[in-house]
All heavy atoms as an XYZ file, in Angstrom:
673
protein
N       0.817     -1.197     -0.001
C      -0.001      0.001     -0.001
C       0.868      1.268      0.000
O       0.517      2.239     -0.648
C      -0.936      0.019      1.199
C      -2.021     -1.059      1.115
O      -2.326     -1.513      0.000
O      -2.558     -1.419      2.174
N       1.964      1.200      0.718
C       2.857      2.352      0.790
C       3.417      2.702     -0.588
O       3.455      3.876     -0.971
C       3.996      2.086      1.767
C       5.063      3.180      1.877
C       4.454      4.473      2.419
C       6.206      2.722      2.751
N       3.816      1.707     -1.342
C       4.380      1.975     -2.672
C       3.333      2.576     -3.616
O       3.650      3.478     -4.398
C       4.964      0.700     -3.269
C       6.204      0.145     -2.564
C       6.622     -1.176     -3.192
C       7.339      1.143     -2.606
N       2.109      2.108     -3.542
C       1.040      2.684     -4.363
C       0.800      4.129     -3.955
O       0.671      5.019     -4.809
C      -0.262      1.861     -4.232
C      -0.091      0.477     -4.859
C      -1.436      2.596     -4.864
C       0.059      0.464     -6.359
N       0.770      4.396     -2.644
C       0.579      5.766     -2.158
C       1.696      6.687     -2.646
O       1.444      7.809     -3.074
C       0.506      5.796     -0.631
C      -0.767      5.175     -0.085
O      -1.746      5.039     -0.860
O      -0.780      4.810      1.105
N       2.931      6.215     -2.593
C       4.065      7.018     -3.048
C       3.947      7.308     -4.541
O       4.210      8.422     -4.988
C       5.400      6.313     -2.723
C       5.647      6.357     -1.218
C       6.562      6.949     -3.483
C       6.814      5.519     -0.753
N       3.513      6.327     -5.312
C       3.405      6.521     -6.764
C       2.371      7.585     -7.122
O       2.434      8.179     -8.194
C       3.060      5.203     -7.464
O       1.707      4.846     -7.244
N       1.445      7.846     -6.221
C       0.373      8.816     -6.479
C       0.675     10.222     -5.954
O      -0.041     11.160     -6.282
C      -0.917      8.333     -5.841
C      -1.460      7.099     -6.501
C      -2.728      6.671     -5.849
N      -3.275      5.503     -6.530
C      -4.044      4.614     -5.957
N      -4.382      4.744     -4.702
N      -4.494      3.588     -6.643
N       1.715     10.368     -5.141
C       2.026     11.662     -4.565
C       2.587     12.605     -5.613
O       3.439     12.222     -6.412
C       2.998     11.504     -3.396
C       2.368     10.817     -2.212
C       3.323     10.655     -1.051
O       4.433     11.195     -1.056
N       2.908      9.925     -0.046
N       2.098     13.813     -5.595
C       2.474     14.807     -6.608
C       3.912     15.293     -6.471
O       4.515     15.718     -7.441
C       1.516     16.008     -6.555
C       0.068     15.650     -6.785
C      -0.144     15.081     -8.159
C      -1.608     14.727     -8.353
N      -1.841     13.812     -9.426
N       4.471     15.237     -5.256
C       5.836     15.735     -5.089
C       6.885     14.784     -5.663
O       8.035     15.160     -5.839
C       6.153     16.058     -3.627
C       6.007     14.931     -2.659
C       4.627     14.863     -2.001
O       3.704     15.560     -2.421
O       4.493     14.085     -1.065
N       6.494     13.564     -5.964
C       7.384     12.615     -6.616
C       6.976     12.498     -8.081
O       5.803     12.368     -8.399
C       7.299     11.231     -5.967
C       7.735     11.210     -4.536
C       6.809     11.040     -3.523
C       9.074     11.353     -4.205
C       7.206     11.020     -2.197
C       9.476     11.327     -2.880
C       8.545     11.168     -1.872
N       7.960     12.556     -8.947
C       7.688     12.412    -10.375
C       8.392     11.144    -10.850
O       9.613     11.042    -10.773
C       8.183     13.640    -11.170
C       7.938     13.443    -12.651
C       7.517     14.903    -10.659
N       7.598     10.196    -11.291
C       8.130      8.928    -11.774
C       7.918      8.830    -13.275
O       6.863      9.223    -13.788
C       7.425      7.744    -11.099
C       7.661      7.665     -9.617
C       6.696      8.111     -8.723
C       8.841      7.145     -9.119
C       6.901      8.042     -7.359
C       9.059      7.064     -7.755
C       8.087      7.519     -6.866
N       8.886      8.281    -13.957
C       8.709      8.015    -15.382
C       7.778      6.808    -15.524
O       7.579      6.039    -14.579
C      10.052      7.713    -16.038
O      10.553      6.470    -15.599
N       7.229      6.655    -16.707
C       6.354      5.507    -16.947
C       7.096      4.191    -16.746
O       6.543      3.240    -16.190
C       5.766      5.576    -18.358
O       4.885      6.668    -18.468
N       8.348      4.138    -17.160
C       9.107      2.894    -16.979
C       9.358      2.605    -15.496
O       9.357      1.440    -15.081
C      10.421      2.928    -17.753
O      11.260      3.956    -17.297
N       9.549      3.634    -14.693
C       9.698      3.431    -13.249
C       8.395      2.921    -12.637
O       8.416      2.059    -11.748
C      10.112      4.733    -12.567
C      11.536      5.150    -12.860
C      11.874      6.533    -12.353
O      11.002      7.430    -12.343
O      13.044      6.725    -11.958
N       7.270      3.427    -13.119
C       5.976      2.963    -12.625
C       5.731      1.504    -13.007
O       5.179      0.735    -12.213
C       4.853      3.856    -13.135
C       4.850      5.279    -12.576
C       3.778      6.123    -13.272
C       4.657      5.287    -11.068
N       6.139      1.118    -14.208
C       6.020     -0.283    -14.621
C       6.871     -1.159    -13.705
O       6.412     -2.212    -13.234
C       6.426     -0.473    -16.102
C       6.562     -1.949    -16.450
C       5.416      0.201    -17.022
N       8.076     -0.735    -13.413
C       8.959     -1.502    -12.520
C       8.361     -1.619    -11.122
O       8.402     -2.694    -10.511
C      10.340     -0.853    -12.432
O      10.984     -0.896    -13.671
N       7.801     -0.534    -10.627
C       7.157     -0.537     -9.316
C       5.994     -1.528     -9.299
O       5.858     -2.335     -8.380
C       6.673      0.871     -8.967
C       5.888      1.023     -7.672
C       6.752      0.672     -6.477
C       5.361      2.439     -7.544
N       5.172     -1.484    -10.333
C       4.035     -2.395    -10.427
C       4.508     -3.847    -10.509
O       3.915     -4.733     -9.879
C       3.172     -2.039    -11.631
N       5.567     -4.088    -11.270
C       6.111     -5.444    -11.371
C       6.543     -5.973    -10.004
O       6.298     -7.132     -9.670
C       7.289     -5.488    -12.343
C       6.865     -5.452    -13.796
O       5.701     -5.790    -14.094
O       7.720     -5.091    -14.635
N       7.179     -5.120     -9.221
C       7.606     -5.520     -7.870
C       6.396     -5.851     -7.014
O       6.370     -6.876     -6.315
C       8.457     -4.414     -7.220
C       9.800     -4.302     -7.938
C       8.662     -4.686     -5.728
C      10.584     -3.050     -7.605
N       5.382     -5.020     -7.065
C       4.165     -5.280     -6.289
C       3.515     -6.590     -6.712
O       3.039     -7.355     -5.863
C       3.174     -4.128     -6.463
C       3.590     -2.798     -5.847
C       2.678     -1.681     -6.333
C       3.569     -2.892     -4.339
N       3.501     -6.854     -8.008
C       2.858     -8.068     -8.512
C       3.642     -9.337     -8.178
O       3.073    -10.425     -8.153
C       2.622     -7.945    -10.024
C       1.539     -6.933    -10.405
C       1.583     -6.624    -11.894
C       0.155     -7.423     -9.983
N       4.926     -9.202     -7.887
C       5.707    -10.355     -7.425
C       5.162    -10.838     -6.081
O       5.014    -12.038     -5.846
C       7.208    -10.011     -7.297
C       7.829     -9.857     -8.684
C       7.960    -11.071     -6.479
C       9.236     -9.287     -8.661
N       4.852     -9.902     -5.211
C       4.407    -10.238     -3.864
C       2.902    -10.441     -3.749
O       2.423    -11.101     -2.829
C       4.869     -9.164     -2.880
C       6.368     -9.142     -2.771
C       7.115     -8.190     -3.438
C       7.042    -10.119     -2.041
C       8.505     -8.194     -3.370
C       8.421    -10.129     -1.965
C       9.144     -9.151     -2.633
O      10.512     -9.166     -2.559
N       2.153     -9.865     -4.667
C       0.696    -10.006     -4.670
C       0.226     -9.992     -6.112
O      -0.055     -8.944     -6.678
C       0.048     -8.870     -3.872
C      -1.466     -8.939     -3.834
O      -2.045     -9.936     -4.320
O      -2.086     -7.988     -3.319
N       0.158    -11.180     -6.705
C      -0.142    -11.275     -8.132
C      -1.560    -10.854     -8.492
O      -1.867    -10.678     -9.664
C       0.147    -12.671     -8.644
C      -0.624    -13.768     -7.944
C      -0.070    -15.133     -8.250
O       0.371    -15.374     -9.388
O      -0.077    -15.974     -7.339
N      -2.409    -10.628     -7.492
C      -3.773    -10.164     -7.752
C      -3.997     -8.745     -7.241
O      -5.116     -8.350     -6.931
C      -4.790    -11.123     -7.122
C      -4.779    -12.557     -7.679
C      -5.865    -13.384     -7.011
C      -4.938    -12.564     -9.180
N      -2.933     -7.968     -7.164
C      -3.025     -6.583     -6.707
C      -3.596     -5.718     -7.830
O      -2.917     -5.414     -8.816
C      -1.643     -6.086     -6.276
C      -1.681     -4.717     -5.663
O      -2.345     -3.815     -6.157
N      -0.960     -4.560     -4.567
N      -4.845     -5.338     -7.679
C      -5.535     -4.575     -8.719
C      -4.932     -3.190     -8.920
O      -4.903     -2.684    -10.042
C      -7.021     -4.466     -8.394
C      -7.734     -5.799     -8.462
C      -9.207     -5.695     -8.169
O      -9.926     -5.125     -9.014
O      -9.625     -6.166     -7.098
N      -4.454     -2.578     -7.859
C      -3.836     -1.260     -7.984
C      -2.548     -1.344     -8.800
O      -2.258     -0.461     -9.604
C      -3.576     -0.647     -6.602
C      -4.836     -0.321     -5.832
C      -5.754      0.641     -6.569
O      -5.258      1.626     -7.148
O      -6.974      0.397     -6.572
N      -1.790     -2.402     -8.608
C      -0.571     -2.603     -9.393
C      -0.918     -2.841    -10.858
O      -0.240     -2.331    -11.752
C       0.242     -3.761     -8.830
N      -1.974     -3.601    -11.104
C      -2.426     -3.818    -12.474
C      -2.783     -2.495    -13.136
O      -2.347     -2.208    -14.253
C      -3.643     -4.749    -12.501
C      -4.325     -4.892    -13.862
C      -3.441     -5.655    -14.839
C      -5.690     -5.545    -13.717
N      -3.556     -1.679    -12.453
C      -3.960     -0.375    -12.997
C      -2.735      0.501    -13.267
O      -2.634      1.125    -14.328
C      -4.912      0.335    -12.029
C      -6.240     -0.347    -11.878
C      -7.054      0.318    -10.781
C      -8.297     -0.481    -10.464
N      -9.054      0.129     -9.345
N      -1.834      0.530    -12.307
C      -0.618      1.335    -12.437
C       0.207      0.892    -13.648
O       0.617      1.718    -14.470
C       0.205      1.205    -11.155
C       1.479      2.007    -11.039
C       1.170      3.494    -11.001
C       2.236      1.602     -9.780
N       0.401     -0.409    -13.782
C       1.221     -0.932    -14.874
C       0.567     -0.704    -16.228
O       1.209     -0.231    -17.171
C       1.497     -2.414    -14.658
C       2.411     -3.003    -15.714
C       2.822     -4.411    -15.385
C       3.780     -4.960    -16.446
N       4.271     -6.286    -16.082
N      -0.718     -1.023    -16.335
C      -1.411     -0.863    -17.617
C      -1.452      0.596    -18.053
O      -1.202      0.903    -19.221
C      -2.823     -1.448    -17.541
S      -2.851     -3.255    -17.517
N      -1.731      1.485    -17.133
C      -1.787      2.912    -17.468
C      -0.418      3.411    -17.916
O      -0.311      4.138    -18.903
C      -2.292      3.703    -16.272
S      -2.628      5.435    -16.634
N       0.636      3.008    -17.207
C       1.994      3.425    -17.566
C       2.379      2.877    -18.941
O       2.971      3.592    -19.757
C       2.989      2.966    -16.505
N       2.034      1.630    -19.206
C       2.352      1.041    -20.515
C       1.618      1.758    -21.642
O       2.192      2.005    -22.702
C       2.021     -0.454    -20.519
C       2.975     -1.346    -19.722
C       2.394     -2.742    -19.564
C       4.345     -1.389    -20.367
N       0.370      2.113    -21.415
C      -0.401      2.853    -22.432
C       0.246      4.213    -22.684
O       0.393      4.636    -23.828
C      -1.882      2.980    -22.024
C      -2.610      3.997    -22.886
C      -2.574      1.629    -22.120
N       0.678      4.887    -21.617
C       1.353      6.184    -21.778
C       2.647      6.051    -22.561
O       3.070      6.969    -23.247
C       1.636      6.810    -20.415
C       0.404      7.370    -19.752
C       0.730      8.000    -18.415
C      -0.537      8.492    -17.751
N      -0.294      9.028    -16.407
N       3.267      4.879    -22.490
C       4.507      4.615    -23.228
C       4.221      4.178    -24.667
O       5.152      3.949    -25.434
C       5.317      3.519    -22.517
C       5.836      3.907    -21.159
S       6.492      2.494    -20.211
C       7.919      2.052    -21.179
N       2.940      4.052    -25.009
C       2.579      3.601    -26.346
C       2.663      2.093    -26.510
O       2.666      1.594    -27.626
N       2.734      1.373    -25.421
C       2.861     -0.095    -25.432
C       1.497     -0.729    -25.165
O       1.319     -1.509    -24.242
C       3.874     -0.541    -24.382
C       5.215      0.151    -24.384
C       6.232     -0.316    -25.393
N       6.352     -1.726    -25.586
C       7.267     -2.510    -25.019
N       8.141     -2.004    -24.186
N       7.302     -3.798    -25.300
N       0.516     -0.378    -25.999
C      -0.857     -0.830    -25.796
C      -0.981     -2.351    -25.828
O      -1.744     -2.929    -25.047
C      -1.783     -0.206    -26.837
C      -1.894      1.288    -26.685
O      -1.401      1.871    -25.728
N      -2.541      1.933    -27.634
N      -0.266     -2.994    -26.736
C      -0.316     -4.450    -26.830
C       0.188     -5.123    -25.565
O      -0.409     -6.093    -25.082
N       1.273     -4.601    -25.024
C       1.824     -5.159    -23.784
C       0.888     -4.888    -22.608
O       0.728     -5.732    -21.730
C       3.212     -4.588    -23.517
C       3.988     -5.179    -22.343
C       4.091     -6.699    -22.447
C       5.373     -4.553    -22.269
N       0.261     -3.716    -22.604
C      -0.711     -3.394    -21.546
C      -1.878     -4.369    -21.592
O      -2.307     -4.889    -20.562
C      -1.206     -1.955    -21.689
N      -2.371     -4.640    -22.783
C      -3.495     -5.571    -22.948
C      -3.073     -6.985    -22.561
O      -3.834     -7.709    -21.905
C      -3.990     -5.525    -24.396
C      -5.172     -6.394    -24.677
C      -6.426     -5.875    -24.018
C      -7.606     -6.722    -24.502
N      -8.823     -6.404    -23.841
N      -1.864     -7.397    -22.920
C      -1.356     -8.724    -22.549
C      -1.217     -8.844    -21.028
O      -1.528     -9.897    -20.445
C      -0.019     -8.993    -23.231
N      -0.766     -7.782    -20.394
C      -0.653     -7.753    -18.932
C      -2.020     -7.929    -18.299
O      -2.204     -8.718    -17.365
C      -0.012     -6.422    -18.474
O       1.308     -6.339    -19.008
C       0.029     -6.312    -16.966
N      -2.993     -7.195    -18.823
C      -4.363     -7.296    -18.329
C      -4.897     -8.722    -18.518
O      -5.469     -9.306    -17.589
C      -5.256     -6.289    -19.051
C      -6.727     -6.520    -18.805
C      -7.336     -6.047    -17.646
C      -7.497     -7.233    -19.717
C      -8.675     -6.279    -17.409
C      -8.830     -7.473    -19.483
C      -9.421     -7.000    -18.335
O     -10.754     -7.242    -18.092
N      -4.728     -9.283    -19.706
C      -5.234    -10.625    -19.992
C      -4.610    -11.676    -19.075
O      -5.293    -12.586    -18.605
C      -5.005    -10.992    -21.453
C      -5.915    -10.220    -22.385
O      -6.977     -9.740    -21.997
N      -5.490    -10.084    -23.631
N      -3.327    -11.545    -18.812
C      -2.640    -12.464    -17.912
C      -3.203    -12.354    -16.497
O      -3.441    -13.362    -15.814
C      -1.144    -12.167    -17.914
O      -0.469    -12.981    -17.000
N      -3.429    -11.137    -16.050
C      -3.998    -10.895    -14.729
C      -5.386    -11.521    -14.618
O      -5.700    -12.207    -13.633
C      -4.076     -9.384    -14.459
C      -4.660     -9.031    -13.114
C      -3.846     -8.870    -12.015
C      -6.026     -8.841    -12.963
C      -4.378     -8.540    -10.773
C      -6.570     -8.517    -11.732
C      -5.748     -8.365    -10.633
N      -6.225    -11.297    -15.637
C      -7.595    -11.811    -15.636
C      -7.591    -13.340    -15.581
O      -8.376    -13.945    -14.836
C      -8.374    -11.298    -16.862
C      -9.689    -12.037    -17.050
C      -8.613     -9.806    -16.735
N      -6.702    -13.955    -16.333
C      -6.608    -15.411    -16.338
C      -6.199    -15.925    -14.964
O      -6.797    -16.865    -14.434
C      -5.607    -15.865    -17.396
C      -5.484    -17.359    -17.511
C      -4.521    -17.741    -18.622
C      -4.390    -19.253    -18.694
N      -3.443    -19.655    -19.746
N      -5.174    -15.308    -14.385
C      -4.691    -15.715    -13.064
C      -5.768    -15.489    -11.999
O      -5.946    -16.309    -11.104
C      -3.408    -14.961    -12.716
C      -2.707    -15.472    -11.505
C      -2.076    -16.844    -11.723
O      -2.201    -17.483    -12.766
N      -1.383    -17.322    -10.726
N      -6.484    -14.399    -12.104
C      -7.570    -14.069    -11.177
C      -8.630    -15.172    -11.204
O      -9.072    -15.656    -10.161
C      -8.173    -12.722    -11.589
C      -9.167    -12.124    -10.635
C      -8.762    -11.208     -9.672
C     -10.520    -12.443    -10.716
C      -9.670    -10.637     -8.805
C     -11.442    -11.874     -9.849
C     -11.013    -10.966     -8.898
O     -11.926    -10.403     -8.030
N      -9.001    -15.562    -12.395
C     -10.017    -16.599    -12.573
C      -9.537    -17.949    -12.033
O     -10.297    -18.659    -11.361
C     -10.385    -16.718    -14.046
O     -11.321    -17.749    -14.242
N      -8.294    -18.290    -12.292
C      -7.739    -19.563    -11.828
C      -7.682    -19.604    -10.297
O      -8.095    -20.582     -9.672
C      -6.333    -19.805    -12.428
C      -5.607    -20.947    -11.729
C      -6.440    -20.071    -13.918
N      -7.176    -18.538     -9.698
C      -6.974    -18.538     -8.247
C      -8.258    -18.337     -7.454
O      -8.427    -18.926     -6.389
C      -5.948    -17.466     -7.855
C      -4.525    -17.728     -8.324
C      -3.617    -16.570     -7.960
C      -3.992    -19.031     -7.733
N      -9.153    -17.496     -7.960
C     -10.360    -17.180     -7.195
C     -11.609    -17.913     -7.689
O     -12.627    -17.941     -7.003
C     -10.614    -15.671     -7.201
C      -9.511    -14.825     -6.573
C      -9.867    -13.348     -6.628
C      -9.247    -15.252     -5.133
N     -11.530    -18.458     -8.892
C     -12.656    -19.191     -9.430
C     -13.825    -18.335     -9.876
O     -14.936    -18.835    -10.061
N     -13.575    -17.049    -10.029
C     -14.614    -16.129    -10.494
C     -14.041    -15.228    -11.574
O     -12.827    -15.058    -11.688
C     -15.203    -15.258     -9.353
C     -14.110    -14.456     -8.662
C     -15.973    -16.112     -8.365
C     -14.612    -13.471     -7.609
N     -14.943    -14.645    -12.355
C     -14.544    -13.748    -13.439
C     -14.163    -12.373    -12.874
O     -14.793    -11.878    -11.945
C     -15.707    -13.605    -14.424
C     -15.407    -12.769    -15.619
C     -16.605    -12.677    -16.545
C     -16.312    -11.700    -17.677
N     -17.486    -11.448    -18.491
N     -13.126    -11.771    -13.449
C     -12.719    -10.425    -13.048
C     -13.769     -9.425    -13.522
O     -14.277     -9.531    -14.638
C     -11.341    -10.089    -13.641
C     -10.756     -8.807    -13.134
C     -10.497     -8.638    -11.784
C     -10.475     -7.755    -14.000
C      -9.964     -7.455    -11.306
C      -9.933     -6.577    -13.525
C      -9.685     -6.437    -12.185
O      -9.160     -5.254    -11.711
N     -14.125     -8.469    -12.682
C     -15.266     -7.580    -12.924
C     -15.013     -6.424    -13.876
O     -15.966     -5.766    -14.272
C     -15.772     -6.999    -11.608
C     -16.499     -8.029    -10.773
O     -17.111     -8.948    -11.299
N     -16.414     -7.891     -9.468
N     -13.776     -6.118    -14.212
C     -13.485     -4.923    -14.994
C     -12.858     -5.279    -16.340
O     -12.049     -6.177    -16.438
C     -12.540     -3.989    -14.237
C     -13.126     -3.510    -12.933
C     -12.774     -4.103    -11.735
C     -14.050     -2.471    -12.912
C     -13.316     -3.676    -10.535
C     -14.600     -2.038    -11.725
C     -14.225     -2.642    -10.535
O     -14.780     -2.223     -9.355
N     -13.244     -4.527    -17.342
C     -12.664     -4.661    -18.671
C     -11.404     -3.807    -18.750
O     -11.200     -2.884    -17.959
C     -13.653     -4.206    -19.749
C     -14.875     -5.090    -19.842
C     -16.101     -4.657    -19.359
C     -14.790     -6.361    -20.407
C     -17.223     -5.465    -19.429
C     -15.903     -7.180    -20.486
C     -17.114     -6.730    -19.992
O     -18.217     -7.529    -20.059
N     -10.580     -4.093    -19.738
C      -9.328     -3.361    -19.936
C      -9.560     -1.851    -20.001
O      -8.870     -1.084    -19.334
C      -8.651     -3.857    -21.223
C      -7.388     -3.128    -21.551
C      -6.233     -3.350    -20.815
C      -7.347     -2.220    -22.598
C      -5.052     -2.676    -21.126
C      -6.178     -1.559    -22.905
C      -5.032     -1.787    -22.162
N     -10.544     -1.428    -20.793
C     -10.820      0.013    -20.920
C     -11.202      0.652    -19.586
O     -10.843      1.796    -19.336
C     -11.921      0.258    -21.948
C     -11.487     -0.106    -23.358
O     -10.267     -0.158    -23.618
O     -12.370     -0.337    -24.214
N     -11.901     -0.090    -18.758
C     -12.265      0.438    -17.435
C     -11.034      0.628    -16.561
O     -10.939      1.606    -15.817
C     -13.260     -0.506    -16.747
C     -14.626     -0.534    -17.391
C     -15.505     -1.601    -16.786
O     -15.141     -2.781    -16.771
N     -16.650     -1.184    -16.264
N     -10.095     -0.293    -16.646
C      -8.858     -0.194    -15.875
C      -8.080      1.058    -16.268
O      -7.607      1.804    -15.422
C      -7.983     -1.454    -16.096
C      -8.657     -2.689    -15.542
C      -6.582     -1.279    -15.517
C      -8.878     -2.678    -14.059
N      -7.990      1.296    -17.554
C      -7.255      2.462    -18.055
C      -7.949      3.756    -17.640
O      -7.301      4.714    -17.207
C      -7.102      2.397    -19.595
C      -6.314      1.153    -19.998
C      -6.427      3.652    -20.139
C      -4.969      0.999    -19.346
N      -9.261      3.798    -17.746
C     -10.005      5.003    -17.372
C      -9.927      5.279    -15.886
O      -9.839      6.431    -15.473
C     -11.468      4.889    -17.823
C     -11.697      4.914    -19.334
C     -13.175      4.659    -19.638
C     -11.255      6.248    -19.920
N      -9.941      4.233    -15.068
C      -9.846      4.405    -13.617
C      -8.488      4.947    -13.217
O      -8.363      5.681    -12.252
C     -10.069      3.077    -12.898
C     -11.484      2.591    -12.912
C     -11.629      1.245    -12.240
O     -10.685      0.705    -11.643
N     -12.811      0.668    -12.329
N      -7.480      4.578    -13.973
C      -6.115      4.996    -13.643
C      -5.774      6.369    -14.167
O      -4.936      7.057    -13.633
C      -5.104      3.981    -14.212
O      -5.320      2.732    -13.648
N      -6.394      6.726    -15.264
C      -6.035      7.974    -15.921
C      -6.691      9.124    -15.348
O      -6.508      9.894    -14.540
């Protein structure tokens, strides 16, 4: 939670690649961290890496379904809009 809070603070300026790295670290420890997913997908879209952002989302949705046995409630576009 602390890392997500830091990423949102205005006094810190992170590049999109730094935000992707931060999200990757969070996802190592919590592979179903929705805030990390939003952070990573939004940063990738800002970098023009839409395909990779969509692949990241699809991987998350698949893992979510496997681990929890339920469908993920948000579409890719919703994730991007919530983050932006």
